[in-house]
Structures are given as C-alpha cells and as structure tokens.
RODO-2510 file (C-alpha; in nm, 4 decimals, decimal comma):
residues 321
     n   res          X          Y          Z
     1     x    -0,0006    -0,0040    -0,0117
     2     x     0,2818     0,2158     0,0407
     3     x     0,6100     0,2240    -0,1811
     4     x     0,8249    -0,0658    -0,1128
     5     x     1,1826    -0,0065    -0,0277
     6     x     1,2961    -0,1034    -0,3888
     7     x     1,2462     0,0925    -0,6880
     8     x     1,2258    -0,1888    -0,9316
     9     x     0,9411    -0,3518    -0,7517
    10     x     0,7757    -0,0062    -0,7164
    11     x     0,7821     0,0368    -1,0788
    12     x     0,6496    -0,2955    -1,1735
    13     x     0,3656    -0,2428    -0,9174
    14     x     0,2910     0,1225    -1,0300
    15     x     0,3515     0,0827    -1,3964
    16     x     0,3046    -0,2788    -1,4844
    17     x     0,5310    -0,4963    -1,6788
    18     x     0,5695    -0,2221    -1,9457
    19     x     0,6724     0,0383    -1,6961
    20     x     0,8757    -0,1649    -1,4977
    21     x     1,0946    -0,3042    -1,8116
    22     x     1,1312     0,0473    -1,9314
    23     x     1,2955     0,1367    -1,5940
    24     x     1,5021    -0,1748    -1,6107
    25     x     1,6087    -0,1386    -1,9711
    26     x     1,7155     0,2470    -1,8894
    27     x     1,9403     0,1810    -1,6048
    28     x     2,0742    -0,1573    -1,7671
    29     x     2,1309     0,0062    -2,0657
    30     x     2,3132     0,3153    -1,9290
    31     x     2,5382     0,0852    -1,7424
    32     x     2,6029    -0,1515    -2,0437
    33     x     2,6846     0,1401    -2,2448
    34     x     2,9192     0,2580    -1,9840
    35     x     3,1100    -0,0596    -1,9598
    36     x     3,1388    -0,0690    -2,3553
    37     x     3,2701     0,2893    -2,3569
    38     x     3,5170     0,1973    -2,0793
    39     x     3,6672    -0,0912    -2,3032
    40     x     3,6837     0,1169    -2,6118
    41     x     3,8304     0,4470    -2,4263
    42     x     4,1879     0,5014    -2,4944
    43     x     4,2141     0,8338    -2,3190
    44     x     4,3504     0,8242    -1,9906
    45     x     4,1243     1,1184    -1,8530
    46     x     3,7927     1,0159    -2,0261
    47     x     3,8816     0,6742    -1,8748
    48     x     3,8958     0,8112    -1,5383
    49     x     3,5534     1,0192    -1,5796
    50     x     3,3918     0,7219    -1,7337
    51     x     3,5062     0,4666    -1,4519
    52     x     3,3679     0,7435    -1,2046
    53     x     3,0443     0,7782    -1,3900
    54     x     2,9829     0,3899    -1,4407
    55     x     3,0600     0,3470    -1,0498
    56     x     2,8401     0,5955    -0,9492
    57     x     2,5441     0,5030    -1,1639
    58     x     2,5648     0,1346    -1,0498
    59     x     2,5848     0,2677    -0,6778
    60     x     2,2882     0,4772    -0,7287
    61     x     2,1114     0,1580    -0,9153
    62     x     2,2272    -0,0730    -0,6374
    63     x     2,0906     0,1841    -0,3659
    64     x     1,7644     0,1558    -0,5325
    65     x     1,7171    -0,2040    -0,4106
    66     x     1,6583    -0,0719    -0,0449
    67     x     1,5591     0,2824    -0,0170
    68     x     1,2877     0,5205    -0,0734
    69     x     1,3673     0,7704    -0,3628
    70     x     1,3479     1,0583    -0,1258
    71     x     1,6251     0,9093     0,1000
    72     x     1,8747     0,9421    -0,2195
    73     x     1,7628     1,2679    -0,3674
    74     x     2,0879     1,3979    -0,3191
    75     x     2,2543     1,1432    -0,5182
    76     x     1,9903     1,1590    -0,8197
    77     x     2,1339     1,4751    -0,9813
    78     x     2,5015     1,3586    -1,0082
    79     x     2,3676     1,0136    -1,0769
    80     x     2,1841     1,1587    -1,4084
    81     x     2,4839     1,3945    -1,4823
    82     x     2,7108     1,0535    -1,4934
    83     x     2,4448     0,8880    -1,7133
    84     x     2,4502     1,1919    -1,9485
    85     x     2,8126     1,1783    -1,9521
    86     x     2,8082     0,7804    -2,0394
    87     x     2,5457     0,8425    -2,3118
    88     x     2,6821     1,1538    -2,4801
    89     x     2,8217     1,0823    -2,8265
    90     x     2,6163     0,7928    -2,8432
    91     x     2,3752     0,7268    -3,1543
    92     x     2,0694     0,9538    -3,1046
    93     x     1,7404     0,9932    -3,2636
    94     x     1,5996     1,3649    -3,3269
    95     x     1,2550     1,5091    -3,3377
    96     x     1,1717     1,8090    -3,5433
    97     x     1,1165     2,1082    -3,3374
    98     x     0,7547     2,1124    -3,3901
    99     x     0,7274     1,7409    -3,2919
   100     x     0,9471     1,8088    -2,9973
   101     x     0,7264     2,1200    -2,8963
   102     x     0,4077     1,9249    -2,9397
   103     x     0,5334     1,6390    -2,7053
   104     x     0,6200     1,8802    -2,4433
   105     x     0,2712     2,0533    -2,4768
   106     x     0,1074     1,7377    -2,4457
   107     x     0,3191     1,6193    -2,1355
   108     x     0,2543     1,9812    -1,9929
   109     x    -0,1155     1,9353    -2,0228
   110     x    -0,1177     1,5981    -1,9023
   111     x     0,0633     1,6776    -1,5860
   112     x    -0,1580     1,9814    -1,5326
   113     x    -0,4694     1,7673    -1,5664
   114     x    -0,3352     1,4812    -1,3112
   115     x    -0,2396     1,7717    -1,0592
   116     x    -0,5501     1,9581    -1,0984
   117     x    -0,7574     1,6346    -1,0598
   118     x    -0,5736     1,4987    -0,7573
   119     x    -0,4619     1,7902    -0,5540
   120     x    -0,8248     1,9165    -0,4352
   121     x    -0,8715     1,5338    -0,3248
   122     x    -0,5283     1,5323    -0,1308
   123     x    -0,6623     1,8455     0,0454
   124     x    -0,9787     1,6945     0,1617
   125     x    -0,7701     1,3777     0,2683
   126     x    -0,5736     1,6110     0,4876
   127     x    -0,8746     1,7526     0,6415
   128     x    -0,9911     1,4097     0,7422
   129     x    -0,6495     1,3356     0,8852
   130     x    -0,6760     1,6626     1,0956
   131     x    -1,0382     1,5559     1,2426
   132     x    -0,8954     1,2519     1,3012
   133     x    -0,6139     1,3927     1,5237
   134     x    -0,8869     1,6190     1,6819
   135     x    -1,1046     1,3320     1,7319
   136     x    -1,3756     1,5172     1,5430
   137     x    -1,6237     1,2752     1,3768
   138     x    -1,8278     1,5731     1,2416
   139     x    -1,5468     1,7083     1,0483
   140     x    -1,4455     1,3595     0,8987
   141     x    -1,7922     1,2819     0,8007
   142     x    -1,8620     1,6147     0,6320
   143     x    -1,5589     1,5938     0,4282
   144     x    -1,5736     1,2241     0,3306
   145     x    -1,8956     1,2853     0,1419
   146     x    -1,6723     1,5064    -0,0976
   147     x    -1,3920     1,2613    -0,1301
   148     x    -1,3550     1,0806    -0,4718
   149     x    -1,2191     0,7163    -0,3751
   150     x    -1,1633     0,6492    -0,7449
   151     x    -0,8830     0,9317    -0,7412
   152     x    -0,7706     0,8985    -0,3799
   153     x    -0,8398     0,6032    -0,1769
   154     x    -0,5550     0,6179     0,1076
   155     x    -0,3801     0,8748     0,3122
   156     x    -0,0186     0,9280     0,3113
   157     x     0,0481     0,6563     0,5670
   158     x    -0,1837     0,3924     0,3865
   159     x    -0,4919     0,4387     0,5911
   160     x    -0,8018     0,3546     0,3687
   161     x    -1,0193     0,6879     0,3810
   162     x    -1,3358     0,4766     0,4390
   163     x    -1,1703     0,3601     0,7685
   164     x    -1,2143     0,7165     0,9029
   165     x    -1,5611     0,7358     0,7795
   166     x    -1,6485     0,3747     0,9703
   167     x    -1,4719     0,5036     1,2920
   168     x    -1,6580     0,8332     1,3086
   169     x    -1,9919     0,6695     1,2304
   170     x    -1,9301     0,4077     1,5061
   171     x    -1,8418     0,6508     1,7656
   172     x    -2,1290     0,8903     1,6670
   173     x    -2,3797     0,5895     1,7012
   174     x    -2,2394     0,4902     2,0348
   175     x    -2,2791     0,8513     2,1581
   176     x    -2,6199     0,8786     2,0218
   177     x    -2,7581     0,6092     2,2111
   178     x    -2,6570     0,3218     2,0049
   179     x    -2,7982     0,4341     1,6599
   180     x    -2,8696     0,1518     1,4355
   181     x    -2,8527     0,3391     1,1026
   182     x    -2,5036     0,5029     1,1929
   183     x    -2,3690     0,1428     1,2976
   184     x    -2,4930    -0,0082     0,9585
   185     x    -2,3040     0,2994     0,7930
   186     x    -2,0142     0,2428     0,9964
   187     x    -2,0381    -0,1307     0,8680
   188     x    -2,0427    -0,0421     0,5223
   189     x    -1,7334     0,1845     0,5567
   190     x    -1,5254    -0,0726     0,7125
   191     x    -1,6194    -0,3147     0,4697
   192     x    -1,5143    -0,0557     0,1821
   193     x    -1,1797     0,0065     0,3897
   194     x    -1,1115    -0,3592     0,3690
   195     x    -1,1816    -0,3882     0,0186
   196     x    -0,9192    -0,1295    -0,0415
   197     x    -0,6782    -0,2456     0,2132
   198     x    -0,7166    -0,6099     0,3074
   199     x    -0,4496    -0,5929     0,5529
   200     x    -0,5203    -0,2638     0,7380
   201     x    -0,5053    -0,3685     1,1061
   202     x    -0,6661    -0,0558     1,2674
   203     x    -0,9639    -0,1359     1,0492
   204     x    -1,0156    -0,4712     1,1994
   205     x    -0,9508    -0,3350     1,5577
   206     x    -1,2397    -0,0582     1,5095
   207     x    -1,4529    -0,2963     1,3327
   208     x    -1,4423    -0,5222     1,6299
   209     x    -1,4865    -0,2454     1,8709
   210     x    -1,8213    -0,1400     1,6668
   211     x    -1,9434    -0,4959     1,7388
   212     x    -1,8327    -0,4926     2,0952
   213     x    -2,0447    -0,1664     2,1687
   214     x    -2,3482    -0,3414     2,0259
   215     x    -2,2776    -0,6586     2,2562
   216     x    -2,2153    -0,8792     1,9349
   217     x    -1,9161    -1,0499     2,1104
   218     x    -1,8798    -1,3276     1,8460
   219     x    -1,8459    -1,0884     1,5575
   220     x    -1,6354    -0,8691     1,7574
   221     x    -1,4131    -1,1625     1,8193
   222     x    -1,3773    -1,2533     1,4618
   223     x    -1,2460    -0,9310     1,3711
   224     x    -1,0140    -0,9282     1,6289
   225     x    -0,8842    -1,2660     1,5420
   226     x    -0,8549    -1,1353     1,1726
   227     x    -0,6551    -0,8463     1,2975
   228     x    -0,4208    -1,0577     1,5172
   229     x    -0,3588    -1,3076     1,2189
   230     x    -0,2133    -0,9957     1,0624
   231     x    -0,0422    -0,8575     1,3555
   232     x    -0,0162    -1,1152     1,6334
   233     x     0,1441    -0,8846     1,8996
   234     x    -0,1126    -0,6115     1,8436
   235     x    -0,1537    -0,4710     2,2173
   236     x    -0,4848    -0,2645     2,1387
   237     x    -0,6458    -0,5978     1,9891
   238     x    -0,5183    -0,8310     2,2545
   239     x    -0,6572    -0,6174     2,5339
   240     x    -0,9912    -0,5739     2,3570
   241     x    -1,0117    -0,9531     2,2983
   242     x    -0,9264    -1,0146     2,6736
   243     x    -1,2131    -0,7632     2,7626
   244     x    -1,4629    -0,9908     2,5535
   245     x    -1,3230    -1,3056     2,7667
   246     x    -1,4367    -1,0865     3,0543
   247     x    -1,7895    -1,0038     2,9229
   248     x    -1,8459    -1,3596     2,8203
   249     x    -1,7360    -1,5163     3,1485
   250     x    -1,4102    -1,6310     3,0607
   251     x    -1,1903    -1,4731     3,3260
   252     x    -0,9223    -1,7231     3,3027
   253     x    -0,8795    -1,6793     2,9197
   254     x    -0,8323    -1,3278     3,0022
   255     x    -0,5880    -1,3788     3,2752
   256     x    -0,4068    -1,6299     3,0301
   257     x    -0,3809    -1,3386     2,7559
   258     x    -0,2451    -1,0811     3,0288
   259     x     0,0239    -1,3503     3,1202
   260     x     0,1326    -1,3270     2,7537
   261     x     0,1683    -0,9451     2,7457
   262     x     0,4720    -0,7654     2,8177
   263     x     0,5945    -0,3909     2,7920
   264     x     0,2396    -0,2633     2,9177
   265     x     0,2817    -0,2742     3,3053
   266     x     0,1959     0,0951     3,3221
   267     x    -0,1195     0,0853     3,0881
   268     x    -0,4306     0,1173     3,3193
   269     x    -0,6136    -0,1000     3,0913
   270     x    -0,3901    -0,3616     3,1402
   271     x    -0,3490    -0,3220     3,5119
   272     x    -0,7356    -0,3306     3,5438
   273     x    -0,7716    -0,6487     3,3263
   274     x    -0,4960    -0,8435     3,5387
   275     x    -0,6667    -0,7450     3,8572
   276     x    -1,0174    -0,8214     3,7693
   277     x    -0,9613    -1,1359     3,5745
   278     x    -0,7726    -1,2980     3,8598
   279     x    -1,0485    -1,1763     4,1031
   280     x    -1,3149    -1,3282     3,8736
   281     x    -1,1735    -1,6802     3,8203
   282     x    -1,4271    -1,9353     3,9598
   283     x    -1,4251    -2,3164     3,9444
   284     x    -1,1615    -2,5448     3,8248
   285     x    -0,8878    -2,3837     3,6373
   286     x    -0,7500    -2,5482     3,3149
   287     x    -0,4354    -2,3530     3,2474
   288     x    -0,1372    -2,4894     3,4592
   289     x     0,0223    -2,1406     3,4745
   290     x    -0,2715    -1,9669     3,6121
   291     x    -0,3474    -2,2539     3,8676
   292     x     0,0072    -2,2112     3,9916
   293     x    -0,0299    -1,8526     4,0427
   294     x    -0,3836    -1,8868     4,2152
   295     x    -0,2215    -2,1280     4,4266
   296     x     0,0475    -1,9425     4,5357
   297     x    -0,1299    -1,6461     4,6702
   298     x    -0,4300    -1,5629     4,8750
   299     x    -0,6015    -1,3428     4,6412
   300     x    -0,8993    -1,2567     4,9007
   301     x    -0,6689    -1,1028     5,1370
   302     x    -0,4566    -0,9108     4,8889
   303     x    -0,5268    -0,5397     4,7877
   304     x    -0,5283    -0,4509     4,4012
   305     x    -0,1651    -0,3135     4,3929
   306     x    -0,0338    -0,6255     4,5767
   307     x    -0,2189    -0,8599     4,3544
   308     x    -0,1147    -0,7114     4,0644
   309     x     0,2416    -0,6729     4,1737
   310     x     0,2417    -1,0473     4,2499
   311     x     0,1260    -1,1330     3,9257
   312     x     0,3981    -0,9136     3,7222
   313     x     0,6437    -1,0793     3,9224
   314     x     0,5013    -1,4355     3,8246
   315     x     0,4798    -1,3076     3,4646
   316     x     0,8292    -1,2028     3,4488
   317     x     0,9700    -1,5303     3,6254
   318     x     0,8040    -1,7425     3,3632
   319     x     0,9341    -1,5451     3,1082
   320     x     1,2898    -1,5766     3,2353
   321     x     1,2593    -1,9429     3,2670
***
C-alpha cells in the first residue's frame, strides 16, 4: 500500500510490466553502454571520468534496491549527470522542433490534468487526517462525502479513507444511544476500507469495537482474530479480546492473555484486566500456569496493587525461564 523500499518492485507495481521493463532497460542500458565505452576508451582522463560515472550510476542503481527515492535525492542529480556523460556522443534520434514542442505541450497538459484532478482530493484527505487527530467525527464525515475514492483512496500512511468514516460513524452511533442506522453506515465503511486495504489492522480493530459496543461478541471476536492474524502482537486488539473474555465469563482466558503481554505494566487497561480477571476466576482452572499462580497467593486478602505486583513478578519469572 506504500512504496516498497525497492524502486524496481515499485515500478512494476505502479507501471505494470511495460513500466517496469522500461525502467530496467534504462538503468541496464546506461550501465551496459558505460562498460562498453570503458573498454574502448584510450584517453586516460576520459577513462577516469567514465569509470567514476559508471561506478556512481551502479551505486545509485544498487541503492535503489533498498531505500525510498526521497532518501537518495541528493544522489539523483549527480547520478543523472553521470548517465548523461556515459550516453553523450552515442547514437541519437532527433525530433523535429514542431514534434518536440508538441510532445512537451502534451506532457505539460497531462501533468496539469493529473495535478488538478488529484490535488483537491489530497487536500480533503488532509482535512480528514486533521479531524482524526482532533477526534472530530463531524469534520471527518462532512469531508468524506466529497472525497472521490477513485482518485484518492488512502492517506499518506496508507490508511484507507473509508476507515475514518467507519470509525466516526461507530463513535457517533455510540454517543447517540446506539443508533442502528449509523452502525450500519459504519459497517459499510469498514467493509469498503478492507476492500481497499485487506491488511489494515486498525480497521479490524475498530470494526471489532463497533460490534463490541453492540454486544455482538462473536462478531467482535471474529474481527479481532483477523486483526491478530495479520499482527499477532498488537496490544490494542489483545487487550480488547481479553475484555470480551471478561464480558463472556471467561476470566481465565483473560488472565492467560495478560500473562502473555509484556511492556504494558503502566497501562491502566492492562492493570485493570489483570486484577479483575484474577478476582473473577471461578471453578476448576484448566491452565497450569494460572493454576500455579492462584495457588501461590491468597487473592481475597490482597489489595489490588499487591495482587497486580505479585502477578507481574510471576509473569516475569515465567518469561525468564
């Protein structure tokens, strides 16, 4: 959904086979021509410049295998000067002035058309991003109506635009007393977001929360599991999944989930889930590790901070082993 850290993959992805092949032919052709000239060159100074030019161009081409274009902008100009030096005095094809001017005009008009068509849509997406930062669903939904998804369907970090509409409708539906119409609109927007970007974990997370708000726990769990299938250590989804365990009477499942999470010791939601899940466990315990902890402490006589700290020490000892 974003440019890969590889120009050649990028060109094939964006320009198809013709675009990718043209890109490779250009870079391969310049390098091939440079090597041929090196073999033929008899002038010592020209040989030095050619060798430097070929080395620079090959280095630039190799760098393109693993970095964004913007991260090597400072190398692009000297690399193209090197290419120009390598290709000078080679066989050329010349256009008549009228044909050249016509081609320039066509390209200028095409660039103007693309820019004029895309720029206003990018500006609307920027407003949606600002609305998301400000947690303003009204601003998001009002702007979303005017976005043409055929022109721009993701923002600059690859969030699908309908994701923001789904999130806004879901939050607004909850604030308005669980409005079923807005929940339906949120569901439609989330589905559209996943059509655009099937691996967007945040969509699965918010989609699951939408079902959670409606107490549709099976559907919420389905979305959370899909999100975890893509990002298995996603903290937000794991904590939300544990919350569903708590709501459905599976306190042991929630405690087991807390036992597998690290790096969230100061997270209030994590702290609360640890304490509440341990206090709500009833009946025979299936998991050996949870059973060992429950057997090692007197939960009823411990205050919440004591219970939490004891659990953290137990969790860390298991991780160390």
